[in-house]
Residue, then its C-alpha position, 0 to 999 in steps of 0.5 A: m541762566s535758565p536751567s535751558g542755557d546752563a545745558e547748552a553752556c555745557r552741551v558736547i559736540l563732536a563733529l568730522e569733515t571728510s568732504c576732501d582729502e582732510t580727515a578732521i575731527a572737533v570737539m565743541v563744549g558749549t561755546d569752546l573750541v575744545a579739540s580740532e584735529v586734521a590728518s592731511q593727505i597732502a603728500i600723498h596725493g602730492a606725487y598725482g598732482g591732484v587729489v585721487p578720489e580712490v586715494a582719499s577715501r582709502n586713508h580716511l579710513k585708516v586715520v579716522r580712528p585713532l584721530l577720534q582717539t586723540a581728539l578725545t584725549k585732548a578734549n579730556i572727554s569720553l563718547e558717553n560725555v557726547d550729546a550731539f554727533a555732526a558731519t560735513n554731508g557735502p559738497g564734496l566727492a562722495t566716497s570722502l563724505m560716505i567716511g565721515a557720514s557713516v561714523a558719525k552716524g554710527m556712533a549717534v546710534a550706538l549712543g542715542k544722541v543726535f547726529l546732525p549733517i553739515n553743509h560744507l559751505e556753510g562751516h567756511l559761510l560761518s568760520p568767521f564768528l566763531s569768537v563773535k558774541g551772538g554769531p553771524c550778525s548781518s553781513v557781507a561774506l566772502v568764501v574763497s577756496g580751491g572750489h569756491t568763490l561765492i560773494v553773498r549776502i548772510e542776514g542771520l543763521g541759514r539766510y544767505r542771499l547770493l550776489g557773486k559767484t565765479v563761472d568758471d576757475a575757483a580763485g584757488e583752483a585758479f592758484d593751484k592750477v597756475g602753480k603745476l605751470l610754474g613746476l610746484p609743488y601741490p597744493g601751488g597756493p601756498h607756494i605761489n604766496r611764499l615766493a611772491s612775498t619776493g616777487d614783483a607784482r608790477k614786473w607782469s601785467f596778467p588780466r582782471s578778468m570780469l573787472g568792468s562786469g558790473d556786476f559781482h561774479f568772477s572769472f579767473s580761468g583766463l588768469k590760468t591761461a594767460v599764464r601759460y601762454f606767456l610761459q609760452r613765449e618768455v625766455n627771461f622773466s623770474v618765477e617769483d614776478v610771475c607768482a607776484s604779477f599773477q598773485e596780485a590779479v588774482i586778489d586786486v579782482l578779490v577785493k573791489k569786487t568785495m569792498k563794491a559790493v560791501r558798499a552795495e548792501g550797506v553794511d559794516t561786516l566782511a567775513i573771509s574764510g576759504g583755504v585762500s583766505c591764509n593768503s598773507r598778501l589778501r589778506e595785507c589787502f583786505f586789511s588795508a581795505c576795509e580800514k580805508e572805509g570803515i569795515k569791521l573784518l572777519l577773517a578766521p584763524p589760518s586753522l579754522c580757513t581750510d579745511n576742518a571739522g571746528m566750522i562743522a562743528y560751530v554750524a552743528s552747535l547754531r542748528l541743534s540752538a535753533g530746534a534742528p531736529s536729528a536727521l539720521q536718514s539723511e544721505i550724503q550730497p556730493n553736489l549740495r549747494l547751500d540753501d538745499f539743505t533747511s526750507v528757509f531759504t528760498s527760491e530765489h537764493r540759490i547758491s550754487 
């Protein structure tokens, strides 16, 4: 191994992720994620039925310092050992993004180290490759979360092409809204997944929007509305059956459209990421579909599917290796898109 290779193998990156209501800090040494800590605010925001930006930012401030110490202790390093700092630059809540970016920049300035702003969407997109030798490869990716549902063609680091996206609600957003209609705690997605496991997915027929649209776009708003009307109309039903039937409608569309995209692109690898990819039924259906068609399926572990700093540290390590410069003058971008970040993207590849 060359001297530069030796240095890269020992390089330490500390990353912060505060795009919404999770405070997360991770440490990566070389290609090893040695610490990944998350302080959740679910219990706090559950009382409001959703995330309150001011409350989220206030709690980021409360926990970021002790969480930083926890991550450093777990990684068995001191701040002086860190070679580069990174933080989520967007998209997300402005008041939340500001906390992580400011803390990371402050440490970088104080220690005279590199600072890298990282796109939250790119973190999700590439998280399934963290344990893959050689990093991102030619593949189709599905990013499915509370805020985003995208099918993307990956050709390499920084080379992404949009194939499809939701035209209204993201899949995770639909899960949470239907959970609220059913009177389930926030966030509704995990509760629907749990209740659906004992329900009959064929009991009720809910719409598969845009399944025959001829493209790779999604729509979940109509499905949510169909559940609302169902609940107003029907009296005799079990919550488990409704959860199972609704969940099956979402997953059916996700699997069929994504696998169609895989076939159209002629790739042999599918990468799936985002919080909704923790759903056990979704994983089961994609495993089955990929096995049937001989496609390699890459799924990040659940701890790297929801918002976390491990994926931010990973993208930072890839970009640092690719020669990305320090960017202390960068500003947060709440509406950042996957292609707004670097000149390697072309205008026809803009991903919202």
